Each structure stands twice: as C-alpha cells, then as structure tokens.
MARLUM-455472 format. One line per 10 residues: number of its first residue (from 1); their letters; for each residue x, y, z of C-alpha. Coordinates in Angstrom, 1 decimal. Layout:
# MARLUM-455472
NUM = A = X:Y:Z | ...
***
This chain:
# MARLUM-455472
1 = XXXXXXXXXX = -0.1:0.1:0.2 | 1.5:3.6:-1.1 | 1.5:6.2:1.5 | -1.2:8.8:1.2 | 0.1:11.6:-1.3 | 0.6:15.2:1.0 | -0.8:18.4:-0.6 | 0.4:21.8:0.9 | -1.2:24.9:0.2 | 1.6:25.6:-1.8
11 = XXXXXXXXXX = 1.0:22.9:-3.9 | -2.5:23.7:-4.5 | -1.6:27.1:-5.4 | 0.9:25.8:-7.9 | -1.8:23.6:-9.8 | -5.5:25.3:-9.1 | -6.2:27.4:-11.9 | -10.3:29.1:-12.1 | -10.1:28.2:-15.7 | -10.4:24.3:-14.5
21 = XXXXXXXXXX = -12.3:25.2:-11.5 | -15.2:26.9:-12.7 | -16.3:24.3:-15.0 | -15.5:21.7:-12.6 | -18.1:23.5:-10.0 | -20.6:23.6:-12.7 | -20.5:20.2:-13.0 | -20.1:19.0:-9.5 | -22.9:21.6:-8.3 | -25.4:19.5:-11.5
31 = XXXXXXXXXX = -24.4:16.2:-9.9 | -25.4:17.4:-6.4 | -28.8:18.8:-7.5 | -29.4:15.6:-9.5 | -29.0:13.2:-6.1 | -25.8:12.1:-7.2 | -23.8:12.9:-3.8 | -24.2:11.8:-0.4 | -23.4:14.8:2.1 | -25.1:15.1:5.5
41 = XXXXXXXXXX = -25.4:18.7:6.1 | -22.0:20.3:8.2 | -22.0:20.0:11.7 | -20.6:23.2:13.4 | -19.1:23.2:16.4 | -19.2:26.3:18.7 | -16.1:26.2:20.2 | -16.3:29.7:21.4 | -19.5:31.3:19.8 | -19.0:34.3:17.6
51 = XXXXXXXXXX = -15.1:33.7:17.7 | -14.0:29.9:17.0 | -15.9:27.5:15.3 | -15.0:24.0:13.9 | -17.0:22.4:10.8 | -16.9:18.9:9.8 | -17.8:18.2:6.0 | -18.0:14.2:5.0 | -19.1:14.0:1.2 | -19.5:11.0:-1.4
61 = XXXXXXXXXX = -19.7:11.4:-5.1 | -19.6:8.4:-7.6 | -15.9:9.5:-8.6 | -14.8:11.1:-5.1 | -14.9:10.4:-1.6 | -13.8:12.1:1.5 | -14.1:14.7:4.5 | -12.8:17.9:5.5 | -12.0:19.6:8.5 | -12.7:23.5:8.5
71 = XXXXXXXXXX = -12.0:26.2:11.3 | -13.8:29.5:11.2 | -12.1:31.8:13.5 | -13.6:35.4:13.1 | -11.1:36.5:15.9 | -8.3:36.1:13.9 | -9.8:39.2:11.4 | -6.7:41.8:11.6 | -4.3:39.3:13.0 | -2.4:38.2:10.0
81 = XXXXXXXXXX = -4.0:34.5:10.1 | -6.6:33.6:8.1 | -10.0:33.4:9.5 | -10.6:30.0:7.8 | -8.4:27.1:7.6 | -9.0:23.6:6.6 | -7.8:20.3:5.5 | -9.0:17.4:3.2 | -9.0:13.8:3.5 | -9.3:12.1:0.1
91 = XXXXXXXXXX = -10.4:8.6:0.0 | -10.4:5.8:-2.8 | -14.1:5.4:-3.5 | -13.6:1.7:-4.3 | -11.4:0.5:-1.5 | -11.5:3.1:1.4 | -7.6:4.0:1.3 | -6.4:7.2:2.0 | -5.4:8.7:-1.3 | -3.9:12.3:-0.4
101 = XXXXXXXXXX = -4.4:14.9:2.5 | -4.9:18.1:0.9 | -4.3:21.6:2.3 | -8.1:23.0:2.6 | -7.9:27.0:3.0 | -6.7:27.4:-0.9 | -9.3:25.6:-2.0 | -12.4:26.7:0.4 | -11.1:30.2:-1.3 | -11.3:29.5:-4.8
111 = XXXXXXXXXX = -14.2:26.8:-5.1 | -16.3:29.5:-3.4 | -15.3:32.1:-6.1 | -15.5:29.7:-8.8 | -19.2:28.9:-8.2 | -20.3:32.6:-7.8 | -18.4:33.2:-11.3 | -20.3:30.1:-12.7 | -23.7:31.3:-11.5 | -23.4:34.9:-12.7
121 = XXXXXXXXXX = -22.2:33.3:-16.3 | -25.8:32.4:-16.1 | -27.7:35.0:-13.9 | -25.6:38.1:-14.7 | -25.8:40.0:-18.1 | -23.0:38.9:-20.4 | -22.0:42.4:-21.5 | -21.9:43.3:-17.4 | -19.2:46.2:-16.9 | -18.9:47.7:-13.1
131 = XXXXXXXXXX = -18.6:45.3:-10.6 | -18.8:46.2:-6.9 | -17.4:44.6:-4.1 | -18.6:44.8:-0.4 | -16.1:43.6:1.8 | -12.0:44.1:0.9 | -11.0:40.3:2.4 | -9.9:36.8:1.1 | -13.3:36.3:-0.9 | -13.1:40.0:-2.4
141 = XXXXXXXXXX = -9.9:39.2:-3.7 | -10.7:35.6:-5.0 | -14.1:36.9:-6.5 | -12.5:39.6:-8.5 | -9.9:37.1:-10.0 | -12.7:34.5:-11.0 | -14.9:36.8:-12.3 | -12.4:38.5:-14.5 | -12.0:35.2:-16.1 | -15.8:35.5:-17.5
151 = XXXXXXXXXX = -16.3:39.4:-17.7 | -14.6:42.3:-19.2 | -15.2:45.4:-16.1 | -14.3:48.5:-17.2 | -14.6:49.5:-13.3 | -14.3:47.7:-10.4 | -15.3:49.5:-7.0 | -14.8:48.4:-3.5 | -15.8:49.3:-0.1 | -15.0:48.1:3.3
161 = XXXXXXXXXX = -15.7:48.7:7.2 | -11.9:49.4:7.1 | -11.4:52.1:5.1 | -7.6:51.7:5.2 | -8.3:47.9:4.0 | -10.3:49.1:1.0 | -8.1:51.6:0.0 | -5.1:48.8:-0.1 | -7.4:46.4:-1.8 | -8.1:49.5:-4.7
171 = XXXXXXXXXX = -4.5:50.1:-4.8 | -3.7:46.3:-5.7 | -6.2:45.6:-7.9 | -6.9:48.8:-10.2 | -9.8:49.6:-8.3 | -11.9:52.4:-6.7 | -12.4:52.5:-2.9 | -15.8:54.3:-2.6 | -18.7:54.9:0.4 | -20.6:51.9:0.5
181 = XXXXXXXXXX = -23.7:52.7:-1.4 | -21.9:54.4:-4.3 | -20.0:51.0:-4.5 | -23.4:49.4:-5.2 | -25.6:51.5:-7.4 | -25.6:51.1:-10.9 | -23.3:48.2:-10.3 | -23.8:45.1:-12.9 | -22.4:42.6:-10.6 | -21.9:43.0:-7.0
191 = XXXXXXXXXX = -20.1:40.8:-4.7 | -20.8:40.6:-0.8 | -18.5:39.1:1.3 | -18.3:40.1:4.9 | -18.9:39.0:8.3 | -21.1:41.4:9.2 | -23.7:40.6:11.7 | -26.5:43.3:10.4 | -27.4:44.0:6.9 | -24.9:46.0:5.2
201 = XXXXXXXXXX = -26.4:45.8:1.5 | -29.6:47.1:1.1 | -31.9:46.1:-2.0 | -33.1:49.7:-2.7 | -29.5:50.5:-4.0 | -29.6:47.6:-6.7 | -30.1:48.5:-10.4 | -33.3:46.3:-12.0 | -31.2:43.0:-13.4 | -28.4:43.4:-11.3
211 = XXXXXXXXXX = -27.0:40.0:-10.3 | -25.5:39.9:-6.1 | -23.2:37.1:-4.7 | -23.3:36.8:-1.4 | -20.7:34.4:0.5 | -20.6:36.0:3.7 | -22.1:36.1:7.5 | -22.2:32.2:7.4 | -24.2:31.8:10.4 | -28.0:31.3:11.3
221 = XXXXXXXXXX = -28.4:34.7:13.3 | -25.9:36.8:10.8 | -26.7:38.7:8.0 | -25.0:40.9:5.0 | -28.2:41.5:3.0 | -31.7:43.2:4.0 | -35.2:42.1:3.2 | -35.3:43.9:0.1 | -32.5:42.2:-1.2 | -33.7:38.9:-0.2
231 = XXXXXXXXXX = -37.1:39.5:-2.4 | -35.4:39.1:-5.4 | -34.7:36.0:-7.5 | -33.0:33.8:-4.7 | -30.5:30.8:-6.0 | -28.6:28.8:-3.5 | -25.9:26.1:-3.6 | -28.1:23.9:-1.3 | -31.5:24.7:-0.4 | -31.0:22.6:2.8
241 = XXXXXXXXXX = -27.9:24.0:3.8 | -28.9:27.4:3.7 | -32.0:26.7:5.8 | -29.6:25.9:8.5 | -26.8:28.3:8.2 | -27.6:31.2:6.2 | -29.0:33.9:8.5 | -29.8:36.0:5.3 | -32.3:33.4:4.1 | -33.7:32.1:7.8
251 = XXXXXXXXXX = -34.2:35.5:9.2 | -36.0:36.9:6.1 | -38.3:33.7:5.3 | -37.1:34.4:1.3 | -38.5:32.1:-1.2 | -35.7:30.0:-2.7 | -36.2:30.1:-7.2 | -33.3:27.6:-7.5 | -30.3:25.8:-6.4 | -27.2:26.6:-8.8
261 = XXXXXXXXXX = -27.1:23.1:-10.2 | -30.8:23.1:-11.4 | -29.7:26.2:-13.4 | -26.7:24.7:-14.6 | -28.4:21.3:-15.7 | -31.3:23.4:-17.4 | -33.8:21.9:-14.8 | -35.0:25.5:-13.9 | -34.3:29.0:-15.4 | -34.6:32.6:-14.2
271 = XXXXXXXXXX = -35.5:35.5:-16.9 | -32.2:37.3:-17.7 | -33.8:40.6:-17.1 | -34.7:39.7:-13.1 | -32.6:41.1:-10.5 | -31.0:38.0:-8.9 | -29.1:36.8:-5.8 | -26.9:33.7:-5.4 | -26.4:33.1:-1.8 | -23.7:30.2:-1.1
281 = XXXXXXXXXX = -22.9:28.5:2.2 | -20.4:26.2:0.7 | -20.8:22.2:0.3 | -18.3:19.6:0.9 | -18.8:18.2:-2.7 | -17.1:20.9:-4.0 | -14.0:20.7:-1.6 | -13.9:16.8:-2.5 | -14.3:17.3:-6.0 | -11.5:19.7:-6.3
291 = XXXXXXXXXX = -8.9:17.6:-4.1 | -9.7:14.8:-6.6 | -9.4:16.8:-9.7 | -5.6:17.8:-8.2 | -4.7:14.2:-7.2 | -5.7:13.0:-10.8 | -3.9:15.8:-12.2 | -0.6:15.0:-10.4 | -1.1:11.3:-10.9 | -1.7:11.6:-14.4
301 = XXXXXXXX = 1.4:13.9:-14.8 | 3.7:11.9:-13.3 | 2.2:8.9:-15.8 | 2.8:11.3:-18.7 | 6.4:12.0:-17.5 | 6.9:8.1:-17.3 | 6.0:7.4:-20.6 | 8.1:10.4:-22.3
***
C-alpha cells in the first residue's frame, strides 16, 4: 500500500486555476442537485461562539470521497492569520484507502469564488461592465480574479468597513475605493463578502437586472443582506444547507427559486431581466471534487512523465 499523497497549500496554489475550477464547479453542483452525491449537512461546533468554530464536512460522489475539517475563526480578523483554515482527506471510492491529505484553505477560497463566477455566467448580463465589491478580504480578492475570467469589467469598485483595507485593495487591483452606497449603485454585478452580523447591503441600491453574489456572514443569526435584497430571485448552493446556516435566508423567510445545480443542468431557469441573488454557504462536495481533480492531475502528470 502506497503512502497517501501530501499536498500543501503551496502545492494547491501552483496547480489550481480558475479556468479549470469554474467548469468543475458547474459539473459538481449539477451532480449534487441531481442527487448523485451523499452529503450530510455540515456540523459546526461552536468552540467559542462568535469567535471560534470547527466544521466537519464529509461527502461522497461517484468518483470521489472524503471529508474536510475547517476552522472558522472570526477572532483572527486583522491578525495576519486567515479566518478560515482547512484540510481535506481524500479516499478511494473503491477500496476506502486514503489517497491524499490536501491543504484546504486555498481550495475553500477558490471554489467559493469559482462557483459564484459560474452562477454569474448564467444570471448576470453577459456585457456586465461594473463590479461592486462589499468587503476587501480574501473572498473579495478571489471573486475579482474568478469573475475576470468571464467578464470584461470597465470599472471595479470596493468598500470595506475598514477604509484603509479598501484603499489597499483598490490600489492593488486597479479599483476605486468608494462609500458603501456608491459602490453598489448602478453596478451590474455585486459581491458581498463580509462577517457582518447586521445587513450592510440594501436592496433599494440595486439597479434592475443586477446580480448579487453573497458568500459572507455564515451563521444562522448573522446577516449581510436586508429583506429587500432577499425579495429578488434567490438561487442557493443547497436548499437544505442555507436553511440551516444562512441567516440572510432564515431570518427573511426568503423564497428560494433554484439551486445552482438546477440552473447548470437546465432543470430550472430564471428570466435574464430579473434582479438575482446567489447565496452560498459552501458544500463538502465542492471541496472533495476539487481535491480529487488535483490528485488526478498530479497522478496523470507523473504517468505522462514516465511515458516520455
């Protein structure tokens, strides 16, 4: 029996690209919504409520199986340590043997943004030019990179509760740091990625036909979107998961129009003229599928090297 492969965060960074990850998320979420995955809801252990959480996320797909351990530490904000850290154990679906242990922090970061980009490709206007980003952290940066693979933006705006952070993000990414409302008004696509406990985005600021990707405030009693935002066409990664974890959905009693996978498979559709919202909390199938993709990529590269 061979020892499991070890893939560090540096290994992931050198091999994982949005060009591969965006279509992988489309395919994985279509599988999920067709019922081709086994995945219990994430177990979140409140080690220290509001400050430290441990998440346990097992999942099995026809071609991939494993589990992710993820920590969510809001207390790490502004300390230089990531608020989300993770590791993924990848197992062989045929015999159950461990195949690899994979750093999961960057996978979490990138697959979240890749799925938002994939949903945006279905719901946002193809000629979207103005991107407004609410938040200036890891997910703000990841979403900008992922969305740039699919859209040609003429203007990128950013707001953060910490103006210095927004100014630094703007300088690094050829964006403009603006007040909150000005960041959103007339934007074609809006990304909201905060750890806010109260709504920061107001629906009255959104122009008709805009698309919103919301990936922050991942607790059932936290919110980053007001009720007016939630009245728009709502797409989620998982109906059952958001009804357990997403305060924006739970506390607004919002109507869910579709899962992302139902859009990707063509089972459901939403009129392109509608104002739309994608709320995601993240699923284990996304992590396991990505880890398997990386494992296969490395194994195949070794085979190719031998053959030459």
